[in-house]
FIVEX-61719 format. One line per field, with one value per residue (C-alpha): residue in one letter; x, y, z; residue number from 1. Coordinates in nm, 2 decimals. Each point is the difference from the previous one (the first is absolute). Example, Ala and Ser with C-alpha at 12.3 -4.5 7.8 and 13.67 -1.06 7.14 Angstrom:
% FIVEX-61719
r: c(a	s) .
u: c(1.23	0.14) .
v: c(-0.45	0.34) .
w: c(0.78	-0.07) .
k: c(1	2) .
//
This chain:
% FIVEX-61719
r: c(m	g	t	e	a	e	v	v	m	v	d	g	i	p	f	p	s	l	v	n	v	t	k	p	l	s	l	l	g	h	g	i	t	d	i	e	i	h	f	l	q	i	k	f	t	a	i	g	v	y	l	d	p	q	i	v	s	h	l	h	k	w	k	g	k	s	a	a	e	l	t	q	d	h	h	f	f	q	t	i	i	s	a	p	v	d	k	l	v	r	v	v	v	i	k	e	i	k	g	s	q	f	g	v	q	i	e	s	a	v	r	d	r	l	a	e	i	d	k	y	e	e	e	e	e	e	a	l	e	q	l	v	e	f	f	q	s	k	y	f	n	k	d	s	v	l	t	f	y	f	s	a	a	s	p	t	v	q	i	g	f	a	g	d	g	k	e	e	a	k	m	e	v	k	n	g	n	v	v	e	m	i	q	k	w	y	l	g	g	s	t	a	l	s	p	t	t	i	s	s	l	a	t	s	l	s	l	l	t	s	q	i	e) .
u: c(20.55	-0.02	0.11	0.04	-0.33	-0.26	-0.16	-0.34	-0.11	-0.20	-0.12	0.38	0.17	0.18	-0.09	0.21	-0.22	0.19	0.19	0.21	-0.01	0.05	-0.17	-0.14	-0.33	-0.26	-0.10	-0.40	-0.14	0.07	-0.18	0.01	-0.09	-0.16	-0.25	-0.23	-0.03	-0.19	-0.01	0.40	0.14	0.29	0.18	0.20	0.17	0.06	-0.05	0.11	-0.13	0.27	-0.18	0.15	-0.12	-0.10	-0.26	-0.26	0.01	-0.18	-0.26	-0.15	-0.35	-0.03	0.10	-0.24	-0.08	0.04	0.21	-0.30	-0.13	0.34	0.05	-0.33	0.10	0.10	0.06	0.24	0.23	0.00	0.13	0.29	0.08	-0.01	0.15	0.35	0.20	0.27	-0.15	0.16	-0.14	0.24	-0.16	0.19	-0.06	-0.17	-0.05	0.22	-0.11	0.17	0.04	-0.12	-0.33	0.00	0.02	-0.27	-0.21	0.11	-0.01	-0.39	-0.10	0.14	-0.10	-0.37	-0.01	0.12	-0.25	-0.28	0.10	0.08	0.34	0.19	0.19	0.34	0.19	-0.15	0.05	0.36	0.07	-0.20	0.18	0.36	-0.16	-0.04	0.32	0.17	-0.16	0.01	0.31	-0.01	-0.08	-0.19	0.12	-0.12	0.08	0.09	-0.06	-0.18	-0.03	-0.18	0.11	-0.25	0.16	-0.12	0.24	-0.08	-0.34	0.22	0.05	0.29	0.01	0.27	0.03	0.24	0.03	0.21	0.24	0.09	0.04	-0.30	-0.15	-0.21	-0.17	-0.20	-0.33	-0.10	-0.36	-0.20	-0.30	0.15	0.18	-0.35	-0.16	0.28	-0.04	-0.41	0.10	0.16	-0.15	-0.35	-0.25	-0.27	0.12	0.38	0.19	0.00	-0.28	0.20	0.25	-0.30	-0.14	0.31	0.11	-0.40	0.07	0.31	-0.09	-0.33	0.22	0.23	-0.31	-0.15	0.30	-0.02	-0.03) .
v: c(9.60	-0.25	-0.34	-0.20	-0.10	-0.03	0.33	0.10	0.29	0.26	0.21	-0.07	0.10	-0.30	-0.10	-0.28	-0.25	-0.01	0.26	-0.08	0.28	-0.19	-0.33	-0.08	0.19	-0.13	0.25	-0.07	0.31	0.23	0.25	0.38	0.33	0.18	0.27	0.05	0.35	0.02	-0.37	0.02	-0.25	0.14	-0.26	0.21	-0.31	-0.38	-0.16	-0.36	-0.11	-0.27	-0.15	-0.26	-0.35	-0.01	0.24	-0.25	-0.20	0.35	-0.04	-0.33	0.13	0.08	-0.32	-0.09	0.35	0.13	0.28	0.21	-0.06	0.06	0.36	0.12	-0.09	0.25	-0.24	-0.20	0.28	0.16	-0.36	-0.01	0.35	-0.08	-0.30	-0.03	-0.10	0.13	0.24	0.17	0.25	0.04	0.30	0.03	0.36	-0.01	0.38	0.23	0.25	0.22	-0.20	0.34	-0.08	-0.37	0.14	0.17	-0.26	-0.27	0.32	0.06	-0.30	-0.15	0.34	-0.03	-0.37	0.08	0.32	-0.25	-0.17	0.26	-0.10	0.29	0.12	0.21	-0.30	-0.12	0.36	-0.01	-0.33	0.08	0.32	-0.22	-0.17	0.25	0.15	-0.34	0.03	0.36	-0.04	-0.31	0.01	-0.31	-0.11	-0.29	-0.35	0.20	-0.25	0.07	-0.27	-0.02	-0.27	-0.04	-0.28	-0.23	0.08	0.38	0.28	0.18	0.04	0.00	0.19	-0.02	0.21	-0.08	0.21	0.12	-0.24	0.16	-0.19	-0.08	0.26	-0.11	0.06	-0.13	0.11	-0.12	0.13	-0.27	0.16	0.14	-0.31	-0.23	0.30	-0.05	-0.37	0.10	0.22	-0.32	-0.30	0.14	-0.19	0.20	0.33	-0.07	0.19	-0.29	-0.19	-0.26	-0.02	-0.10	-0.26	-0.18	-0.04	-0.13	-0.24	-0.14	-0.04	-0.11	-0.30	-0.03	-0.02	-0.31	-0.14	-0.02	-0.31) .
w: c(-17.35	-0.22	-0.08	-0.27	-0.09	-0.34	-0.07	-0.04	-0.26	0.09	-0.27	-0.17	0.35	0.18	0.32	0.19	0.11	0.34	0.21	0.30	0.28	0.30	-0.11	-0.39	-0.04	-0.31	-0.26	0.05	-0.15	-0.28	-0.20	-0.11	0.08	-0.25	-0.13	-0.30	-0.17	-0.32	-0.08	0.03	0.29	0.17	0.20	0.30	0.23	-0.05	0.35	0.17	0.32	0.17	0.32	0.23	-0.09	0.37	-0.04	-0.10	0.35	0.07	-0.26	0.10	0.03	-0.41	-0.10	-0.30	-0.07	-0.37	-0.08	-0.07	0.32	0.15	-0.17	0.14	0.35	0.21	0.29	-0.22	-0.06	0.32	0.12	-0.27	0.10	0.39	-0.02	0.15	-0.31	-0.20	-0.30	-0.29	-0.25	-0.35	-0.18	-0.33	-0.21	-0.33	-0.08	0.21	0.24	0.27	0.34	0.15	-0.19	0.08	0.40	-0.02	-0.13	0.27	0.28	-0.11	-0.01	0.34	0.17	-0.14	0.11	0.36	0.02	-0.08	0.32	0.19	0.05	-0.20	0.30	0.01	-0.01	-0.33	-0.11	0.10	-0.19	-0.34	0.00	0.03	-0.26	-0.24	0.06	-0.10	-0.34	-0.08	-0.15	-0.19	-0.35	-0.13	-0.31	-0.18	0.11	0.34	0.31	0.31	0.26	0.34	0.24	0.30	0.23	0.24	0.25	0.03	-0.04	-0.30	-0.37	-0.18	-0.32	-0.25	-0.32	-0.28	-0.32	-0.28	0.09	0.36	0.32	0.15	0.30	0.25	0.33	0.21	0.14	0.37	0.08	0.02	-0.12	-0.32	-0.10	0.04	-0.24	-0.25	0.01	-0.05	-0.29	-0.17	0.14	0.14	-0.22	-0.16	0.09	-0.09	-0.29	-0.25	-0.06	-0.23	0.25	0.27	-0.25	-0.08	0.38	0.07	-0.30	0.16	0.33	-0.08	-0.16	0.29	0.24	-0.17	0.04	0.38	0.18) .
k: c(1	2	3	4	5	6	7	8	9	10	11	12	13	14	15	16	17	18	19	20	21	22	23	24	25	26	27	28	29	30	31	32	33	34	35	36	37	38	39	40	41	42	43	44	45	46	47	48	49	50	51	52	53	54	55	56	57	58	59	60	61	62	63	64	65	66	67	68	69	70	71	72	73	74	75	76	77	78	79	80	81	82	83	84	85	86	87	88	89	90	91	92	93	94	95	96	97	98	99	100	101	102	103	104	105	106	107	108	109	110	111	112	113	114	115	116	117	118	119	120	121	122	123	124	125	126	127	128	129	130	131	132	133	134	135	136	137	138	139	140	141	142	143	144	145	146	147	148	149	150	151	152	153	154	155	156	157	158	159	160	161	162	163	164	165	166	167	168	169	170	171	172	173	174	175	176	177	178	179	180	181	182	183	184	185	186	187	188	189	190	191	192	193	194	195	196	197	198	199	200	201	202	203	204	205	206	207	208	209	210	211	212	213) .
//
């Protein structure tokens, strides 16, 4: 999914500044997931958020807003999530874990968000079961790569996993509610998984919206 492009280092992990899926997508946000235990920072993953630069055409309303203002603006991130443009989230493993552990994390995050707005029905449960099953047999070694591709052309997410030098494993989630909540897990502003990624994304988009004519 990469092109010959300059590389951005995120905590020592290289992320291409452009990826090409059906069109070039730009790296507009990056960060890490981590936890602090007894004053020790344990890092789990590095994250890169790639967006179609056309996203800016949906963000006129926020021209002139600072990164700090955007970071706290729920509606801003909801507009990014609902904008009909291609998006890709690339996740690189720093601390190895079992795929089953990751599957449970994403399942509970998505399920809780759906239950909160009363949208957790049988179809959503089934889609999450398939997601958990996909990760069940995987092992997330250091430098394994996980991708979530949200196409503007369909309300689905294509998930890819490559680790241990094996061929990329893929699956597609077609349930629109589950797809939206996976986006919110990574791109949902103050409720997202990685505050550093959200802050970086707000900084990039503040700059890009300031250049709108």
